[in-house]
PDB file of N, CA, C and O in Angstrom:
ATOM      1  N   UNK A   1      11.308   7.393  24.248  1.00  0.00           N
ATOM      2  CA  UNK A   1       9.940   7.589  24.018  1.00  0.00           C
ATOM      3  C   UNK A   1       9.750   6.627  22.060  1.00  0.00           C
ATOM      4  O   UNK A   1      10.587   6.787  21.172  1.00  0.00           O
ATOM      5  N   UNK A   2       9.084   6.163  21.982  1.00  0.00           N
ATOM      6  CA  UNK A   2       8.262   5.260  20.468  1.00  0.00           C
ATOM      7  C   UNK A   2       8.739   5.828  19.359  1.00  0.00           C
ATOM      8  O   UNK A   2       8.044   6.832  19.208  1.00  0.00           O
ATOM      9  N   UNK A   3       9.623   5.763  18.382  1.00  0.00           N
ATOM     10  CA  UNK A   3      10.031   6.251  17.352  1.00  0.00           C
ATOM     11  C   UNK A   3       9.286   5.421  16.225  1.00  0.00           C
ATOM     12  O   UNK A   3       9.382   4.195  16.273  1.00  0.00           O
ATOM     13  N   UNK A   4       8.342   6.181  14.930  1.00  0.00           N
ATOM     14  CA  UNK A   4       8.082   5.564  13.907  1.00  0.00           C
ATOM     15  C   UNK A   4       8.365   5.423  12.676  1.00  0.00           C
ATOM     16  O   UNK A   4       8.583   6.572  12.290  1.00  0.00           O
ATOM     17  N   UNK A   5       8.482   4.809  11.921  1.00  0.00           N
ATOM     18  CA  UNK A   5       8.723   4.904  10.337  1.00  0.00           C
ATOM     19  C   UNK A   5       7.436   4.634   9.602  1.00  0.00           C
ATOM     20  O   UNK A   5       6.504   3.999  10.096  1.00  0.00           O
ATOM     21  N   UNK A   6       7.440   5.152   8.401  1.00  0.00           N
ATOM     22  CA  UNK A   6       5.992   5.150   7.497  1.00  0.00           C
ATOM     23  C   UNK A   6       6.473   4.228   6.107  1.00  0.00           C
ATOM     24  O   UNK A   6       7.556   3.714   5.827  1.00  0.00           O
ATOM     25  N   UNK A   7       5.394   4.259   5.509  1.00  0.00           N
ATOM     26  CA  UNK A   7       5.347   3.887   4.327  1.00  0.00           C
ATOM     27  C   UNK A   7       4.153   4.116   3.099  1.00  0.00           C
ATOM     28  O   UNK A   7       3.014   3.714   3.337  1.00  0.00           O
ATOM     29  N   UNK A   8       4.381   4.608   2.114  1.00  0.00           N
ATOM     30  CA  UNK A   8       3.289   5.217   1.651  1.00  0.00           C
ATOM     31  C   UNK A   8       2.910   4.358   0.348  1.00  0.00           C
ATOM     32  O   UNK A   8       3.925   3.766  -0.019  1.00  0.00           O
ATOM     33  N   UNK A   9       2.084   4.146  -0.280  1.00  0.00           N
ATOM     34  CA  UNK A   9       1.540   2.973  -0.862  1.00  0.00           C
ATOM     35  C   UNK A   9       0.171   3.593  -2.016  1.00  0.00           C
ATOM     36  O   UNK A   9      -0.995   3.659  -1.626  1.00  0.00           O
ATOM     37  N   UNK A  10       0.560   3.959  -3.300  1.00  0.00           N
ATOM     38  CA  UNK A  10      -0.288   4.182  -4.245  1.00  0.00           C
ATOM     39  C   UNK A  10      -0.793   3.193  -4.980  1.00  0.00           C
ATOM     40  O   UNK A  10       0.099   2.648  -5.631  1.00  0.00           O
ATOM     41  N   UNK A  11      -1.949   2.688  -5.167  1.00  0.00           N
ATOM     42  CA  UNK A  11      -2.451   1.317  -5.725  1.00  0.00           C
ATOM     43  C   UNK A  11      -3.617   1.775  -6.597  1.00  0.00           C
ATOM     44  O   UNK A  11      -4.655   2.320  -6.222  1.00  0.00           O
ATOM     45  N   UNK A  12      -3.256   1.460  -7.791  1.00  0.00           N
ATOM     46  CA  UNK A  12      -4.508   1.818  -9.033  1.00  0.00           C
ATOM     47  C   UNK A  12      -4.663   0.495  -9.580  1.00  0.00           C
ATOM     48  O   UNK A  12      -3.882  -0.268 -10.149  1.00  0.00           O
ATOM     49  N   UNK A  13      -6.321   0.400  -9.138  1.00  0.00           N
ATOM     50  CA  UNK A  13      -6.746  -1.034  -9.902  1.00  0.00           C
ATOM     51  C   UNK A  13      -7.709  -0.904 -11.002  1.00  0.00           C
ATOM     52  O   UNK A  13      -8.224   0.047 -11.589  1.00  0.00           O
ATOM     53  N   UNK A  14      -7.780  -2.259 -11.084  1.00  0.00           N
ATOM     54  CA  UNK A  14      -8.816  -2.156 -12.360  1.00  0.00           C
ATOM     55  C   UNK A  14      -9.960  -1.967 -11.735  1.00  0.00           C
ATOM     56  O   UNK A  14      -9.968  -2.181 -10.522  1.00  0.00           O
ATOM     57  N   UNK A  15     -11.389  -1.457 -12.501  1.00  0.00           N
ATOM     58  CA  UNK A  15     -12.613  -0.998 -12.164  1.00  0.00           C
ATOM     59  C   UNK A  15     -13.325  -2.227 -11.717  1.00  0.00           C
ATOM     60  O   UNK A  15     -14.023  -2.005 -10.727  1.00  0.00           O
ATOM     61  N   UNK A  16     -13.364  -3.557 -12.179  1.00  0.00           N
ATOM     62  CA  UNK A  16     -13.898  -4.461 -11.984  1.00  0.00           C
ATOM     63  C   UNK A  16     -12.745  -5.847 -11.302  1.00  0.00           C
ATOM     64  O   UNK A  16     -11.766  -6.137 -11.989  1.00  0.00           O
ATOM     65  N   UNK A  17     -12.958  -6.518 -10.105  1.00  0.00           N
ATOM     66  CA  UNK A  17     -11.821  -6.858  -9.394  1.00  0.00           C
ATOM     67  C   UNK A  17     -10.908  -6.642  -8.585  1.00  0.00           C
ATOM     68  O   UNK A  17     -10.801  -5.495  -8.149  1.00  0.00           O
ATOM     69  N   UNK A  18     -10.199  -7.433  -8.247  1.00  0.00           N
ATOM     70  CA  UNK A  18      -9.107  -6.718  -7.561  1.00  0.00           C
ATOM     71  C   UNK A  18      -7.849  -6.551  -8.383  1.00  0.00           C
ATOM     72  O   UNK A  18      -7.089  -5.832  -7.734  1.00  0.00           O
ATOM     73  N   UNK A  19      -7.223  -6.960  -9.706  1.00  0.00           N
ATOM     74  CA  UNK A  19      -5.974  -6.818  -9.833  1.00  0.00           C
ATOM     75  C   UNK A  19      -5.617  -5.284  -9.927  1.00  0.00           C
ATOM     76  O   UNK A  19      -6.275  -4.259 -10.101  1.00  0.00           O
ATOM     77  N   UNK A  20      -4.485  -5.533  -9.764  1.00  0.00           N
ATOM     78  CA  UNK A  20      -3.324  -3.879  -9.541  1.00  0.00           C
ATOM     79  C   UNK A  20      -3.420  -3.552 -11.244  1.00  0.00           C
ATOM     80  O   UNK A  20      -3.496  -4.368 -12.162  1.00  0.00           O
ATOM     81  N   UNK A  21      -3.396  -2.421 -11.286  1.00  0.00           N
ATOM     82  CA  UNK A  21      -2.852  -1.857 -12.562  1.00  0.00           C
ATOM     83  C   UNK A  21      -1.381  -1.006 -12.299  1.00  0.00           C
ATOM     84  O   UNK A  21      -0.539  -0.811 -13.176  1.00  0.00           O
ATOM     85  N   UNK A  22      -1.304  -0.637 -11.146  1.00  0.00           N
ATOM     86  CA  UNK A  22       0.234   0.003 -11.066  1.00  0.00           C
ATOM     87  C   UNK A  22       0.043   0.001  -9.239  1.00  0.00           C
ATOM     88  O   UNK A  22      -0.936   0.355  -8.583  1.00  0.00           O
ATOM     89  N   UNK A  23       1.475  -0.579  -8.732  1.00  0.00           N
ATOM     90  CA  UNK A  23       1.850  -0.153  -7.329  1.00  0.00           C
ATOM     91  C   UNK A  23       2.921   0.497  -7.192  1.00  0.00           C
ATOM     92  O   UNK A  23       3.886   0.170  -7.882  1.00  0.00           O
ATOM     93  N   UNK A  24       3.025   1.618  -6.236  1.00  0.00           N
ATOM     94  CA  UNK A  24       4.114   2.235  -6.201  1.00  0.00           C
ATOM     95  C   UNK A  24       4.112   2.296  -4.339  1.00  0.00           C
ATOM     96  O   UNK A  24       3.250   2.682  -3.551  1.00  0.00           O
ATOM     97  N   UNK A  25       5.373   1.774  -4.151  1.00  0.00           N
ATOM     98  CA  UNK A  25       5.701   1.857  -2.267  1.00  0.00           C
ATOM     99  C   UNK A  25       6.724   3.208  -2.088  1.00  0.00           C
ATOM    100  O   UNK A  25       7.734   2.951  -2.744  1.00  0.00           O
ATOM    101  N   UNK A  26       6.823   4.256  -1.590  1.00  0.00           N
ATOM    102  CA  UNK A  26       7.208   5.148  -0.847  1.00  0.00           C
ATOM    103  C   UNK A  26       8.146   6.050  -2.706  1.00  0.00           C
ATOM    104  O   UNK A  26       9.300   6.405  -2.944  1.00  0.00           O
ATOM    105  N   UNK A  27       6.747   6.058  -3.607  1.00  0.00           N
ATOM    106  CA  UNK A  27       7.149   6.628  -4.821  1.00  0.00           C
ATOM    107  C   UNK A  27       8.040   5.583  -5.886  1.00  0.00           C
ATOM    108  O   UNK A  27       8.461   6.042  -6.948  1.00  0.00           O
ATOM    109  N   UNK A  28       8.266   4.248  -5.533  1.00  0.00           N
ATOM    110  CA  UNK A  28       9.037   3.403  -6.358  1.00  0.00           C
ATOM    111  C   UNK A  28       8.093   2.165  -6.800  1.00  0.00           C
ATOM    112  O   UNK A  28       7.527   1.458  -5.967  1.00  0.00           O
ATOM    113  N   UNK A  29       7.984   1.978  -8.207  1.00  0.00           N
ATOM    114  CA  UNK A  29       6.992   1.185  -8.935  1.00  0.00           C
ATOM    115  C   UNK A  29       7.623  -0.217  -8.496  1.00  0.00           C
ATOM    116  O   UNK A  29       8.768  -0.665  -8.554  1.00  0.00           O
ATOM    117  N   UNK A  30       6.566  -0.660  -8.093  1.00  0.00           N
ATOM    118  CA  UNK A  30       6.411  -2.344  -7.694  1.00  0.00           C
ATOM    119  C   UNK A  30       6.545  -3.126  -9.053  1.00  0.00           C
ATOM    120  O   UNK A  30       5.563  -3.861  -8.943  1.00  0.00           O
ATOM    121  N   UNK A  31       6.829  -3.288  -9.657  1.00  0.00           N
ATOM    122  CA  UNK A  31       6.519  -4.267 -11.040  1.00  0.00           C
ATOM    123  C   UNK A  31       6.050  -5.732 -10.889  1.00  0.00           C
ATOM    124  O   UNK A  31       5.138  -6.246 -11.536  1.00  0.00           O
ATOM    125  N   UNK A  32       6.731  -6.273 -10.033  1.00  0.00           N
ATOM    126  CA  UNK A  32       6.401  -7.814  -9.519  1.00  0.00           C
ATOM    127  C   UNK A  32       4.980  -8.086  -8.709  1.00  0.00           C
ATOM    128  O   UNK A  32       4.594  -9.189  -8.322  1.00  0.00           O
ATOM    129  N   UNK A  33       4.250  -6.745  -8.535  1.00  0.00           N
ATOM    130  CA  UNK A  33       2.888  -6.880  -7.951  1.00  0.00           C
ATOM    131  C   UNK A  33       2.245  -6.379  -9.177  1.00  0.00           C
ATOM    132  O   UNK A  33       1.063  -6.171  -8.902  1.00  0.00           O
ATOM    133  N   UNK A  34       2.449  -6.144 -10.188  1.00  0.00           N
ATOM    134  CA  UNK A  34       1.580  -5.365 -11.272  1.00  0.00           C
ATOM    135  C   UNK A  34       0.552  -6.935 -11.990  1.00  0.00           C
ATOM    136  O   UNK A  34       1.076  -7.948 -12.454  1.00  0.00           O
ATOM    137  N   UNK A  35      -1.022  -6.660 -11.861  1.00  0.00           N
ATOM    138  CA  UNK A  35      -1.718  -7.987 -12.151  1.00  0.00           C
ATOM    139  C   UNK A  35      -1.995  -8.537 -10.432  1.00  0.00           C
ATOM    140  O   UNK A  35      -2.980  -9.250 -10.238  1.00  0.00           O
ATOM    141  N   UNK A  36      -1.427  -8.307  -9.684  1.00  0.00           N
ATOM    142  CA  UNK A  36      -1.220  -8.907  -8.357  1.00  0.00           C
ATOM    143  C   UNK A  36      -2.460  -8.618  -7.762  1.00  0.00           C
ATOM    144  O   UNK A  36      -3.165  -7.984  -8.547  1.00  0.00           O
ATOM    145  N   UNK A  37      -3.105  -8.877  -6.475  1.00  0.00           N
ATOM    146  CA  UNK A  37      -3.958  -8.593  -5.349  1.00  0.00           C
ATOM    147  C   UNK A  37      -3.549  -7.010  -4.434  1.00  0.00           C
ATOM    148  O   UNK A  37      -2.431  -6.683  -4.034  1.00  0.00           O
ATOM    149  N   UNK A  38      -4.262  -6.584  -4.354  1.00  0.00           N
ATOM    150  CA  UNK A  38      -4.022  -5.629  -3.421  1.00  0.00           C
ATOM    151  C   UNK A  38      -4.148  -6.229  -1.930  1.00  0.00           C
ATOM    152  O   UNK A  38      -3.510  -5.687  -1.027  1.00  0.00           O
ATOM    153  N   UNK A  39      -4.712  -6.997  -1.750  1.00  0.00           N
ATOM    154  CA  UNK A  39      -5.039  -7.631  -0.253  1.00  0.00           C
ATOM    155  C   UNK A  39      -3.859  -8.473   0.139  1.00  0.00           C
ATOM    156  O   UNK A  39      -3.192  -8.348   1.166  1.00  0.00           O
ATOM    157  N   UNK A  40      -3.676  -9.451  -0.941  1.00  0.00           N
ATOM    158  CA  UNK A  40      -2.465 -10.110  -0.318  1.00  0.00           C
ATOM    159  C   UNK A  40      -1.129  -8.983  -0.106  1.00  0.00           C
ATOM    160  O   UNK A  40      -0.463  -8.999   0.929  1.00  0.00           O
ATOM    161  N   UNK A  41      -0.891  -8.149  -1.085  1.00  0.00           N
ATOM    162  CA  UNK A  41       0.162  -7.028  -0.514  1.00  0.00           C
ATOM    163  C   UNK A  41      -0.030  -6.696   0.645  1.00  0.00           C
ATOM    164  O   UNK A  41       0.903  -6.571   1.438  1.00  0.00           O
ATOM    165  N   UNK A  42      -1.185  -6.505   0.937  1.00  0.00           N
ATOM    166  CA  UNK A  42      -1.807  -5.649   2.514  1.00  0.00           C
ATOM    167  C   UNK A  42      -1.273  -6.519   3.725  1.00  0.00           C
ATOM    168  O   UNK A  42      -0.777  -6.044   4.747  1.00  0.00           O
ATOM    169  N   UNK A  43      -1.460  -7.946   3.440  1.00  0.00           N
ATOM    170  CA  UNK A  43      -1.553  -8.797   4.203  1.00  0.00           C
ATOM    171  C   UNK A  43      -0.311  -9.435   4.172  1.00  0.00           C
ATOM    172  O   UNK A  43      -0.028 -10.134   5.145  1.00  0.00           O
ATOM    173  N   UNK A  44       0.707  -9.311   3.004  1.00  0.00           N
ATOM    174  CA  UNK A  44       2.516  -9.227   3.396  1.00  0.00           C
ATOM    175  C   UNK A  44       2.821  -8.189   4.194  1.00  0.00           C
ATOM    176  O   UNK A  44       3.329  -8.387   5.297  1.00  0.00           O
ATOM    177  N   UNK A  45       2.490  -6.694   3.637  1.00  0.00           N
ATOM    178  CA  UNK A  45       2.845  -5.742   4.773  1.00  0.00           C
ATOM    179  C   UNK A  45       2.604  -6.377   5.958  1.00  0.00           C
ATOM    180  O   UNK A  45       3.641  -6.686   6.544  1.00  0.00           O
ATOM    181  N   UNK A  46       1.251  -6.778   6.695  1.00  0.00           N
ATOM    182  CA  UNK A  46       1.056  -7.379   7.811  1.00  0.00           C
ATOM    183  C   UNK A  46       2.195  -7.935   8.800  1.00  0.00           C
ATOM    184  O   UNK A  46       2.600  -7.714   9.942  1.00  0.00           O
ATOM    185  N   UNK A  47       2.484  -8.786   7.710  1.00  0.00           N
ATOM    186  CA  UNK A  47       3.830  -9.791   8.169  1.00  0.00           C
ATOM    187  C   UNK A  47       4.603  -9.134   8.444  1.00  0.00           C
ATOM    188  O   UNK A  47       5.243  -9.563   9.404  1.00  0.00           O
ATOM    189  N   UNK A  48       4.979  -8.065   8.015  1.00  0.00           N
ATOM    190  CA  UNK A  48       6.367  -7.808   8.032  1.00  0.00           C
ATOM    191  C   UNK A  48       6.120  -6.465   9.230  1.00  0.00           C
ATOM    192  O   UNK A  48       6.784  -5.443   9.404  1.00  0.00           O
ATOM    193  N   UNK A  49       5.243  -6.825   9.726  1.00  0.00           N
ATOM    194  CA  UNK A  49       4.913  -5.789  10.911  1.00  0.00           C
ATOM    195  C   UNK A  49       4.778  -4.357  10.654  1.00  0.00           C
ATOM    196  O   UNK A  49       5.197  -3.495  11.426  1.00  0.00           O
ATOM    197  N   UNK A  50       3.864  -4.005   8.964  1.00  0.00           N
ATOM    198  CA  UNK A  50       3.286  -2.681   9.098  1.00  0.00           C
ATOM    199  C   UNK A  50       2.127  -2.922   9.641  1.00  0.00           C
ATOM    200  O   UNK A  50       1.941  -4.072  10.040  1.00  0.00           O
ATOM    201  N   UNK A  51       1.118  -1.989   9.792  1.00  0.00           N
ATOM    202  CA  UNK A  51       0.162  -1.548  10.272  1.00  0.00           C
ATOM    203  C   UNK A  51      -0.376  -0.418   9.420  1.00  0.00           C
ATOM    204  O   UNK A  51       0.206   0.650   9.233  1.00  0.00           O
ATOM    205  N   UNK A  52      -1.775  -0.836   8.829  1.00  0.00           N
ATOM    206  CA  UNK A  52      -2.500   0.178   8.064  1.00  0.00           C
ATOM    207  C   UNK A  52      -2.879   1.495   9.119  1.00  0.00           C
ATOM    208  O   UNK A  52      -3.260   1.265  10.267  1.00  0.00           O
ATOM    209  N   UNK A  53      -2.755   2.648   8.686  1.00  0.00           N
ATOM    210  CA  UNK A  53      -3.424   3.994   9.457  1.00  0.00           C
ATOM    211  C   UNK A  53      -4.574   4.562   8.886  1.00  0.00           C
ATOM    212  O   UNK A  53      -5.626   4.904   9.426  1.00  0.00           O
ATOM    213  N   UNK A  54      -4.118   4.625   7.383  1.00  0.00           N
ATOM    214  CA  UNK A  54      -5.523   5.481   6.968  1.00  0.00           C
ATOM    215  C   UNK A  54      -4.980   4.746   5.714  1.00  0.00           C
ATOM    216  O   UNK A  54      -3.956   4.106   5.477  1.00  0.00           O
ATOM    217  N   UNK A  55      -6.657   5.280   4.641  1.00  0.00           N
ATOM    218  CA  UNK A  55      -6.901   4.525   3.419  1.00  0.00           C
ATOM    219  C   UNK A  55      -7.757   6.396   2.899  1.00  0.00           C
ATOM    220  O   UNK A  55      -8.647   7.111   3.360  1.00  0.00           O
ATOM    221  N   UNK A  56      -6.765   6.448   1.695  1.00  0.00           N
ATOM    222  CA  UNK A  56      -7.787   7.822   1.296  1.00  0.00           C
ATOM    223  C   UNK A  56      -8.096   7.193  -0.390  1.00  0.00           C
ATOM    224  O   UNK A  56      -7.109   6.781  -0.999  1.00  0.00           O
ATOM    225  N   UNK A  57      -9.025   7.159  -0.862  1.00  0.00           N
ATOM    226  CA  UNK A  57      -9.693   7.126  -2.066  1.00  0.00           C
ATOM    227  C   UNK A  57     -10.218   8.147  -2.944  1.00  0.00           C
ATOM    228  O   UNK A  57     -11.224   8.782  -2.626  1.00  0.00           O
ATOM    229  N   UNK A  58      -9.386   8.414  -4.403  1.00  0.00           N
ATOM    230  CA  UNK A  58      -9.648   9.591  -5.091  1.00  0.00           C
ATOM    231  C   UNK A  58     -10.833   8.841  -6.177  1.00  0.00           C
ATOM    232  O   UNK A  58     -10.482   8.206  -7.170  1.00  0.00           O
ATOM    233  N   UNK A  59     -11.826   8.983  -5.905  1.00  0.00           N
ATOM    234  CA  UNK A  59     -13.013   8.682  -6.738  1.00  0.00           C
ATOM    235  C   UNK A  59     -12.799   9.338  -8.394  1.00  0.00           C
ATOM    236  O   UNK A  59     -13.060   8.634  -9.369  1.00  0.00           O
ATOM    237  N   UNK A  60     -12.376  10.529  -8.512  1.00  0.00           N
ATOM    238  CA  UNK A  60     -12.061  10.911  -9.841  1.00  0.00           C
ATOM    239  C   UNK A  60     -11.128  10.404 -10.171  1.00  0.00           C
ATOM    240  O   UNK A  60     -10.780  11.014 -11.182  1.00  0.00           O
ATOM    241  N   UNK A  61     -10.378   9.564  -9.956  1.00  0.00           N
ATOM    242  CA  UNK A  61      -9.099   8.970 -10.510  1.00  0.00           C
ATOM    243  C   UNK A  61      -8.972   7.714 -10.434  1.00  0.00           C
ATOM    244  O   UNK A  61      -8.178   7.168 -11.199  1.00  0.00           O
ATOM    245  N   UNK A  62      -9.638   7.027  -9.599  1.00  0.00           N
ATOM    246  CA  UNK A  62      -9.853   5.805  -8.862  1.00  0.00           C
ATOM    247  C   UNK A  62      -8.597   5.462  -8.232  1.00  0.00           C
ATOM    248  O   UNK A  62      -8.128   4.368  -8.544  1.00  0.00           O
ATOM    249  N   UNK A  63      -7.974   6.160  -7.429  1.00  0.00           N
ATOM    250  CA  UNK A  63      -6.937   5.622  -7.198  1.00  0.00           C
ATOM    251  C   UNK A  63      -6.717   5.643  -5.733  1.00  0.00           C
ATOM    252  O   UNK A  63      -7.116   6.618  -5.096  1.00  0.00           O
ATOM    253  N   UNK A  64      -5.966   4.406  -4.984  1.00  0.00           N
ATOM    254  CA  UNK A  64      -6.173   4.892  -3.492  1.00  0.00           C
ATOM    255  C   UNK A  64      -4.561   5.135  -2.662  1.00  0.00           C
ATOM    256  O   UNK A  64      -3.670   4.443  -3.155  1.00  0.00           O
ATOM    257  N   UNK A  65      -4.305   5.677  -1.951  1.00  0.00           N
ATOM    258  CA  UNK A  65      -3.390   5.999  -1.131  1.00  0.00           C
ATOM    259  C   UNK A  65      -3.687   5.298   0.467  1.00  0.00           C
ATOM    260  O   UNK A  65      -4.602   5.484   1.269  1.00  0.00           O
ATOM    261  N   UNK A  66      -2.614   4.524   0.500  1.00  0.00           N
ATOM    262  CA  UNK A  66      -2.644   3.731   1.994  1.00  0.00           C
ATOM    263  C   UNK A  66      -1.442   4.042   2.676  1.00  0.00           C
ATOM    264  O   UNK A  66      -0.378   4.147   2.066  1.00  0.00           O
ATOM    265  N   UNK A  67      -1.547   4.208   3.997  1.00  0.00           N
ATOM    266  CA  UNK A  67      -0.087   4.675   4.564  1.00  0.00           C
ATOM    267  C   UNK A  67      -0.351   4.049   5.537  1.00  0.00           C
ATOM    268  O   UNK A  67      -1.398   4.123   6.181  1.00  0.00           O
ATOM    269  N   UNK A  68       1.025   3.029   5.851  1.00  0.00           N
ATOM    270  CA  UNK A  68       1.385   2.202   6.701  1.00  0.00           C
ATOM    271  C   UNK A  68       2.385   2.765   7.911  1.00  0.00           C
ATOM    272  O   UNK A  68       3.279   3.523   7.537  1.00  0.00           O
ATOM    273  N   UNK A  69       2.316   2.503   9.110  1.00  0.00           N
ATOM    274  CA  UNK A  69       3.444   2.442  10.337  1.00  0.00           C
ATOM    275  C   UNK A  69       3.815   1.226  11.052  1.00  0.00           C
ATOM    276  O   UNK A  69       3.026   0.343  11.389  1.00  0.00           O
ATOM    277  N   UNK A  70       5.047   1.243  11.254  1.00  0.00           N
ATOM    278  CA  UNK A  70       5.765   0.325  12.398  1.00  0.00           C
ATOM    279  C   UNK A  70       6.499   0.953  12.963  1.00  0.00           C
ATOM    280  O   UNK A  70       7.042   1.989  12.578  1.00  0.00           O
ATOM    281  N   UNK A  71       6.653   0.242  14.266  1.00  0.00           N
ATOM    282  CA  UNK A  71       7.888   0.989  15.370  1.00  0.00           C
ATOM    283  C   UNK A  71       9.096   0.985  14.526  1.00  0.00           C
ATOM    284  O   UNK A  71       9.227   0.098  13.682  1.00  0.00           O
ATOM    285  N   UNK A  72      10.010   1.920  14.684  1.00  0.00           N
ATOM    286  CA  UNK A  72      11.045   2.157  14.289  1.00  0.00           C
ATOM    287  C   UNK A  72      11.913   0.987  15.137  1.00  0.00           C
ATOM    288  O   UNK A  72      11.496   0.606  16.231  1.00  0.00           O
ATOM    289  N   UNK A  73      12.999   0.512  14.624  1.00  0.00           N
ATOM    290  CA  UNK A  73      14.197  -0.375  15.368  1.00  0.00           C
ATOM    291  C   UNK A  73      15.653   0.790  15.483  1.00  0.00           C
ATOM    292  O   UNK A  73      16.196   1.349  14.529  1.00  0.00           O
ATOM    293  N   UNK A  74      15.887   0.864  16.409  1.00  0.00           N
ATOM    294  CA  UNK A  74      16.761   1.583  16.798  1.00  0.00           C
ATOM    295  C   UNK A  74      18.275   0.913  16.953  1.00  0.00           C
ATOM    296  O   UNK A  74      19.217   1.600  17.348  1.00  0.00           O
TER     297      UNK A  74
END
C-alpha cells in the first residue's frame, strides 16, 4: 500500500507583488525565503517531488496555507 508524507506551508505575502513577508514549513520559519517569491519556492518543492494537494487562502488575514504530499520512501 502506498504511504505518503505531507508538508504544510504557511505563506504571508505583501498585498501587491509576489514577495513573501514570512514563510513557515511544518511550523519552522524559513528565513532564507523572506523577501523571496512563493512561485519559486513552490517550483523548488516540485523539483523535490512534492505535489500541491490544496491551497487555502484566509482573506481576513491575507494568509495562505498550502499542503503538499509525496510518496513516502520506506
